C-alpha positions in Angstrom: 173.4 114.2 139.0 175.2 113.7 142.4 177.6 111.1 143.1 177.2 109.4 146.8 180.2 108.6 148.3 181.5 106.7 151.5 184.1 108.6 152.9 187.3 107.7 155.2 188.5 110.5 156.9 191.3 111.6 159.2 191.8 114.1 162.1 194.5 116.4 161.2 194.9 118.3 164.5 192.2 121.1 163.1 189.3 119.3 161.7 188.4 116.2 159.3 189.8 116.1 156.1 189.1 113.5 153.7 191.5 110.3 153.2 189.9 108.6 150.7 186.3 108.5 149.2 184.7 105.8 147.5 181.9 105.6 144.9 178.7 103.8 146.0 176.0 105.0 143.2 175.0 108.1 141.2 171.9 110.2 142.7 169.6 112.1 140.2 168.2 115.2 142.1 165.2 116.6 140.0 164.9 120.6 139.6 162.2 120.8 142.2 163.7 118.8 144.9 165.9 119.3 147.8 169.2 117.8 147.6 169.6 117.8 151.7 166.1 115.5 151.3 167.2 113.2 148.8 170.5 112.7 150.6 168.9 112.0 154.0 166.6 109.4 152.1 169.9 107.6 150.8 171.1 107.9 154.1 168.3 106.1 155.4 169.0 103.4 153.1 172.2 102.9 154.0 172.4 103.1 157.7 170.3 102.1 161.0 168.0 104.5 162.4 169.9 104.3 165.7 173.2 105.2 164.2 171.5 108.2 162.1 170.2 109.5 165.4 173.9 110.3 165.8 174.5 112.0 162.5 173.4 115.3 160.9 173.9 116.4 157.5 176.3 119.5 156.8 176.3 121.6 153.7 180.0 122.2 152.6 181.7 124.3 150.1 178.5 126.3 149.0 176.3 123.3 148.7 178.4 121.4 146.1 179.2 118.8 149.0 176.7 117.4 151.6 178.3 115.6 154.3 176.8 113.0 157.0 178.8 113.9 160.0 178.7 112.1 163.5 177.5 114.9 165.7 179.7 114.3 168.5 183.0 114.4 166.5 182.0 116.2 163.4 183.8 113.2 161.5 182.0 112.8 157.8 181.0 109.0 157.1 179.0 109.5 153.8 178.5 112.1 151.3 177.0 113.4 148.2 179.0 115.6 145.8 177.6 117.5 143.0 179.1 115.0 139.6 180.7 117.2 137.1 
């Protein structure tokens, strides 16, 4: 099970850090499914395609966190985190 979270981040001078994040929904990723593909599908339900064209999915923390980041700044806007 993964936790889809809305992320509010701030730039600390070196990079972006999460200031706050808010639970949006739980996401099930099957054993034979790619979490990045499932996350991208969730992003498509959350944002318009025009906005998504300015974003990319980045694997953070060895695959435990996937972030949707703005390409130009690296700012995270949405994340999918392995739920414990």
